[in-house]
N, C-alpha and C positions, 0 to 999 in steps of 0.2 A: 301648551304643554304637549298636546297630542302631535302637533307639527314637529316639535323638537324630537319627540320619540321616533317619529317616522324618518326624520333626517338621520338620527343616530342609527336606526335599523338599516337604512340605505348605505350609510358609511361602513357599517360592519360588513354588509353584503359585498361591497366593493373591495374591502380589505381582504376578505376570504378569497375572492376571485383573483386579486393581484398576487396574494401569497401563493395560491396554487400555481399560478403561471410561473412565478419566479422559482418555486420549488421544482417544477417540472424542468425548467431550463438548467438550474444548477445541478439537479440530479443527473441529467443526461451528461453534463460536463464532467462531473465527478466520477461518472461511470467510465469515461473514456480517457481520463488523464493518465499520465504515466504513473508507475509505482512511486511512492513517496521518495524513496532513496534516489531515484532518477530525477524526479521533478525538482527536488531541493538541490541536487548536484548540478544541474544545468540551468536553474532558475527558470523552469518552464512557465510560460504565461499565456493567457488568452485574453484578448481585449484589454491588455494592460494590467491584468490581475493574475497573480500567481495562485497555485493550487490552494495554499493555506487561506488566501483571501476568499476564493470561491467557497471553501469550507465554512468560513465565518458567515458569509452571506446565507448559505443554505441552512446553517444552524439558527441564525436569527429569524429567518422567515419560517422555519419550522416552528419555532416558538410562537411567532405571530399567528400562524395558521391554527395552532392548537387553541390559543386564547380567543381569537375571533370566531373560531368554530363553536366554542362553548357559548360565547355571546350570541352568535347567530341562532343557536338552538334555544337560548333563553328568550330571545325576542320573538321567536316563532314557535314557542312551546304550545300555545293554545291550538293553532291549526295543526301542529304536528300531533298533538294528543287527540284531537278530534278525528284526524285522518285514520289513526289506528283504532280509535273507539268505534268508528262506523263499521270497521271490518270485524271487530270482536263481536258486535251485535248480530252477526249472522252472515256478513259478507266475508267469506274466507278465501277469496280469490288469490290473495297473496300468501296464504299459509305455506303452500309448496315453494314459492320463490324465496321466502325468508329462510326456510329449512335448507334449501339448496345453497343460498348465499352463505349461511352460517357454516355449513359443511365444507363449502369451497374455501372459505377463509381459513378454517382449521387445517384443511389439507395443504394449502399453500404455505402455512406456518410450519407445518411438520416437515414437508419435503425440503423447505429452505433450510431448516435447522439441521436436517440429516444430510443435506447436500446430495440429494438423489434426483433423477429426472422427474419432471422437466426443469426443476429449479437449477439443477447442476449444470444444465446446458447454458442457461443465462450466466451463471457464475463462471463457467469455463470460458464463455465468450468474453466476459469481463477481463479475465486473466489474459486471454490471447491479445485483446486490443491493448491492454496496458503494456504487455511484453513486446508488442510489435513496434513500440517507440524505440526500443533498444536496437539500433541498427549497427552499432560498433561497440567493442569492448570499452572504449574510452568514455562512453556515456554512463557507465556504472562506476560508483565510488569504490575504492578498495575495500571498504567495510561500511556497514550501516551507519548513517548520520556522520559520515566523515567530514561533512561541511561544518559541523559544529566543533570539531577538534581544533585546538590551538596549533600554531606552527610547531611549538615544542611537542605537543601531544602526538601529532600525526608523524613527526620525525622519529619519535621514540617508537611508536607503533610499527612504522614501515621501515625502520632501520636507516633513516636518512641522516646526513651530516647537517646539523642545524646551522652551523656557521656557513657552510656552502649554500644552504637553502636561503638564508637571509641575504647573502651576497647576490644570489641569482635574482632575487626579487628586486633588490636595489638596482642591479644592472638593467633590469627590464623597466626601471622607473615605476615600480609598483609602490604605491603609498601604504605604509602600515607603521604602527607605533612600536611594535616589538614582538617577541616570540610567543607572547600570551594571546595575540590576536587570533581569532578563529578564521578559518578559510572563508566562511560566509561573510564575516565582517570586512575582510580584506577585499573580497570580490565586489561587494556592494559599494565600498569606498572607491573602487577603481572602475565601476561600471562594467564588470565582467562576471564570470561565473566561478564557482569553486572548482569546477573541472578544469577551467583554464589555468587557475593558480596552481592546481596540482600538477598539471602537465609541465609547468616551469620547474617545479622542485623535485619531481619524482625521480629524476635521473641522478640525483646526488646521494647515492647510496654510500653508507659507511663500508670500509673494507672489512671483509670477514672471511673466515676460512670456508671453503666449499663444504657443503654438507648434503648428502643425498637425502631425498625425501623419505626413503626407506629407513633412515637412521633417526628420524624425528621421534621424540617421545610423544605419548598421547597428549600431554599438556601443550607441547609445541605445535602439534597438528591443530589443536583447537584454537591456539592463539593466532596461527598463520592463516587458517582457512575460515574461521568463524565470520559471519557476516559478508561472505563472498557470493551469496546466492546459490549455494550448492543445491538447495531444494528443487529448483526449477530446471536444473541441468540433468541430462541423462547420465546413466552409469558410464557409458562410453565417453561422453564429453568430459566427465570428471577424471577418468583414467588418462585421457590425452593431456588434460591440464596439469596433472600432478606427476605424469610420467610413469604410470603403472600399466603393465600389460593387462588387457581386458580379461583374457582367459584366467590369469592369475587372480585378478580381483574377484571374478565370479566364483572361482574355486574357493577363495577365502570366505566369501559370503555364504556359499553353500555349506561349508563346514560349520558356520555359525547358524545353520538352519534358516537361512534367509534365501529364498528362491528369487532370482531376478535375471533379467536379460539386459544386454547392452543398450537397448532402446528405451528401457524403463526410466522414468524420472525418479530422482532420489526421494523426493518428499512423500509421494504416495507409497513407495516401497517401505520407507522408514516407518510411516504411520501404521502400515499394515502389520509390522512386526514390533510395534510399540517401541520404536527407536526414533532418533533424530537423524537428519542427514549427516551431521558431523560424526555420529556414531558409526554410520555406514562407512564413511571415509576412513575412520580409524581401523575398522576391520579390514578394509581393502589394502591399507598401506602397511599395517603391522603384521609381520609373519607369525 
């Protein structure tokens, strides 16, 4: 019986160790992978596994680490209790270390939650690494989770001619069953990426009367530019993208009591004034 208990204790110890190693590896990988919208758009993978799969592994081993951690504590409760009891009886050598460790844990939690240095440096580095994967505009979807949209849905959203879209795919010998198929399903069926499928169909725009961006209504602005990554772009980059003079945009922001410069990124400015990036765009575009 004792031998079985020792074997189980050893098994739990090894499981804790392996779970820690796997969590370390998956944690590093998930720290550096592209943003989800990019990863899913290009079917990013490492060692044959996509971002979602790495997330599943990380989640499962996180659960395993928690369970085996409690079991490890259970099997080693007597020596653990004796270890601290000896110090409570007069050996207070670790009193200062316990206090420092507790305060340090609380401090890390607080600075992380408030996104202030030094935690913000780690978070900003994470954002920089993820954004560095975007080396060309084609790597970004036209809006968030566009890979999940059906052919009919993305055609409606982007103003594409669904008949020409389906013909273009047939001409390229892309296999699909109909306009209800999602870009992701079509891509996987043809061993390619949603980005590649979109590149084939994006040119087939429906004819429409030209309309200046300045003539768009607030609802049209939101429909056209939501999910296009405005938050990570600078005010100047947004102005170039939508065709607004930078000085005019900054003047309109100033009239709305929002102080900004061309080099400022939209999301931090928006959050500072309790707005969203799309709210800033509406202010800049609407006279």
